[in-house]
One Martini backbone bead per residue (centre of mass of N, CA, C, O) as a GRO file, in nm:
protein
  149
    1MET     BB    1  -0.513   1.115  -1.204
    2LYS     BB    2  -0.314   0.854  -1.299
    3LEU     BB    3  -0.109   0.638  -1.148
    4ILE     BB    4   0.016   0.470  -1.389
    5THR     BB    5   0.090   0.762  -1.555
    6ASP     BB    6   0.273   0.867  -1.326
    7TRP     BB    7   0.597   0.969  -1.339
    8GLN     BB    8   0.649   1.036  -1.038
    9TYR     BB    9   0.570   0.759  -0.930
   10GLY     BB   10   0.782   0.602  -1.088
   11LEU     BB   11   1.025   0.740  -0.952
   12ALA     BB   12   0.956   0.648  -0.664
   13LEU     BB   13   0.994   0.348  -0.729
   14LEU     BB   14   1.295   0.374  -0.835
   15ALA     BB   15   1.413   0.484  -0.559
   16ALA     BB   16   1.414   0.235  -0.378
   17PRO     BB   17   1.669   0.076  -0.478
   18VAL     BB   18   1.860   0.304  -0.406
   19LEU     BB   19   1.809   0.297  -0.106
   20TRP     BB   20   1.873   0.001  -0.051
   21GLY     BB   21   2.164  -0.010  -0.210
   22GLY     BB   22   2.282   0.252  -0.076
   23LEU     BB   23   2.207   0.386   0.199
   24LEU     BB   24   2.159   0.121   0.362
   25TRP     BB   25   2.437  -0.002   0.319
   26LEU     BB   26   2.585   0.212   0.490
   27ALA     BB   27   2.420   0.132   0.761
   28ALA     BB   28   2.366  -0.196   0.657
   29PRO     BB   29   2.600  -0.425   0.512
   30GLN     BB   30   2.408  -0.701   0.598
   31PRO     BB   31   2.248  -0.885   0.414
   32SER     BB   32   1.930  -1.077   0.454
   33PHE     BB   33   1.719  -1.348   0.323
   34ASP     BB   34   1.632  -1.608   0.507
   35TRP     BB   35   1.420  -1.491   0.717
   36VAL     BB   36   1.157  -1.508   0.549
   37LEU     BB   37   1.129  -1.824   0.584
   38LEU     BB   38   1.130  -1.815   0.906
   39ALA     BB   39   0.921  -1.531   0.895
   40PRO     BB   40   0.654  -1.474   0.709
   41TRP     BB   41   0.452  -1.319   0.897
   42LEU     BB   42   0.638  -1.089   0.963
   43PHE     BB   43   0.684  -0.991   0.679
   44LEU     BB   44   0.385  -0.933   0.608
   45SER     BB   45   0.341  -0.729   0.832
   46LEU     BB   46   0.574  -0.526   0.745
   47VAL     BB   47   0.459  -0.494   0.438
   48PHE     BB   48   0.136  -0.447   0.504
   49ALA     BB   49   0.010  -0.374   0.783
   50GLN     BB   50   0.192  -0.141   0.878
   51PRO     BB   51   0.158   0.060   0.638
   52VAL     BB   52  -0.145   0.093   0.660
   53MET     BB   53  -0.155   0.206   0.945
   54GLU     BB   54   0.047   0.441   0.908
   55GLU     BB   55  -0.109   0.588   0.678
   56ILE     BB   56  -0.367   0.642   0.831
   57VAL     BB   57  -0.235   0.805   1.061
   58PHE     BB   58  -0.035   1.002   0.912
   59ARG     BB   59  -0.173   1.076   0.632
   60GLY     BB   60  -0.470   1.072   0.707
   61TRP     BB   61  -0.482   1.218   0.984
   62LEU     BB   62  -0.245   1.417   1.039
   63GLN     BB   63  -0.211   1.547   0.757
   64GLY     BB   64  -0.513   1.611   0.725
   65TRP     BB   65  -0.521   1.807   0.967
   66LEU     BB   66  -0.282   2.002   0.892
   67ILE     BB   67  -0.385   2.097   0.604
   68LYS     BB   68  -0.629   2.269   0.739
   69LYS     BB   69  -0.443   2.461   0.812
   70GLU     BB   70  -0.335   2.761   0.720
   71TRP     BB   71  -0.017   2.651   0.709
   72GLY     BB   72  -0.031   2.350   0.586
   73SER     BB   73  -0.021   2.435   0.259
   74TYR     BB   74   0.240   2.522   0.261
   75SER     BB   75   0.518   2.536   0.023
   76LEU     BB   76   0.819   2.343  -0.069
   77LEU     BB   77   0.856   2.198  -0.351
   78ASN     BB   78   0.563   2.060  -0.302
   79ILE     BB   79   0.597   2.065   0.017
   80SER     BB   80   0.422   2.050   0.283
   81THR     BB   81   0.398   2.135   0.604
   82ALA     BB   82   0.237   1.886   0.684
   83ASN     BB   83   0.443   1.683   0.573
   84ILE     BB   84   0.689   1.764   0.736
   85LEU     BB   85   0.564   1.718   1.018
   86THR     BB   86   0.483   1.427   0.974
   87SER     BB   87   0.775   1.325   0.916
   88VAL     BB   88   0.891   1.396   1.191
   89VAL     BB   89   0.705   1.209   1.350
   90PHE     BB   90   0.770   0.950   1.199
   91VAL     BB   91   1.068   0.942   1.277
   92SER     BB   92   1.029   0.952   1.583
   93MET     BB   93   0.884   0.675   1.596
   94HIS     BB   94   1.137   0.513   1.477
   95LEU     BB   95   1.326   0.548   1.730
   96PHE     BB   96   1.201   0.302   1.894
   97TYR     BB   97   1.315   0.071   1.655
   98HIS     BB   98   1.567   0.246   1.567
   99ALA     BB   99   1.830   0.370   1.473
  100PRO     BB  100   1.894   0.690   1.408
  101LEU     BB  101   1.985   0.657   1.111
  102MET     BB  102   1.746   0.482   1.019
  103ALA     BB  103   1.527   0.685   1.094
  104LEU     BB  104   1.630   0.917   0.907
  105LEU     BB  105   1.590   0.748   0.635
  106VAL     BB  106   1.267   0.792   0.648
  107PHE     BB  107   1.217   1.087   0.556
  108ILE     BB  108   1.206   1.076   0.245
  109PRO     BB  109   0.980   0.869   0.210
  110SER     BB  110   0.775   1.032   0.373
  111LEU     BB  111   0.764   1.269   0.178
  112LEU     BB  112   0.662   1.101  -0.057
  113PHE     BB  113   0.401   1.000   0.062
  114GLY     BB  114   0.290   1.289   0.121
  115TYR     BB  115   0.296   1.396  -0.165
  116PHE     BB  116   0.080   1.188  -0.274
  117ARG     BB  117  -0.141   1.274  -0.086
  118ASP     BB  118  -0.159   1.562  -0.203
  119ARG     BB  119  -0.175   1.501  -0.511
  120TYR     BB  120  -0.443   1.300  -0.432
  121ASP     BB  121  -0.636   1.437  -0.223
  122GLY     BB  122  -0.604   1.200   0.020
  123TRP     BB  123  -0.523   0.952  -0.124
  124LEU     BB  124  -0.382   0.646   0.013
  125ILE     BB  125  -0.292   0.433  -0.196
  126PRO     BB  126  -0.019   0.544  -0.294
  127CYS     BB  127   0.115   0.534  -0.015
  128ILE     BB  128   0.076   0.237   0.050
  129LEU     BB  129   0.222   0.116  -0.193
  130LEU     BB  130   0.494   0.248  -0.142
  131HIS     BB  131   0.538   0.148   0.146
  132CYS     BB  132   0.532  -0.153   0.079
  133PHE     BB  133   0.770  -0.147  -0.121
  134TYR     BB  134   0.984  -0.033   0.068
  135ASN     BB  135   0.955  -0.253   0.288
  136ALA     BB  136   1.018  -0.502   0.122
  137GLY     BB  137   1.314  -0.435   0.062
  138TYR     BB  138   1.414  -0.378   0.343
  139PHE     BB  139   1.319  -0.654   0.486
  140TYR     BB  140   1.464  -0.843   0.289
  141LEU     BB  141   1.761  -0.723   0.331
  142TYR     BB  142   1.688  -0.621   0.641
  143ALA     BB  143   1.683  -0.775   0.917
  144PRO     BB  144   1.538  -0.828   1.184
  145VAL     BB  145   1.521  -0.900   1.505
  146LEU     BB  146   1.535  -1.229   1.601
  147PRO     BB  147   1.454  -1.480   1.766
  148ALA     BB  148   1.571  -1.746   1.893
  149GLN     BB  149   1.556  -2.091   1.779
   0.00000   0.00000   0.00000
């Protein structure tokens, strides 16, 4: 299956602006754009390095390990048990850096990333690209707490 012609992957990409502009606005209604110019290396780290590392650990290692369990491949609406458990852990880890509501909003994208990991038989590139795209919009619109200049 080719990623470029996968209509479900296209829908997942289109869902990102809905998440940024809708759900996130409800949780953090003060978008800020100028911080990207003040901290470009931080932005690049949050948009590229962090998603790559997280996808290797969560979708590559943890979900890969869980899917091999007898119960790990059971699915509900094509979402595997391994994906659900991985997403719960993923959200839990975000509680260290985000307010509870913001961490909970990570659950649906996490399920999407995991869905494409399963759909593409463990190939992480679709997950990584989606995660980078989701992070780009989120961190562009909603600035992290930056140290005082």
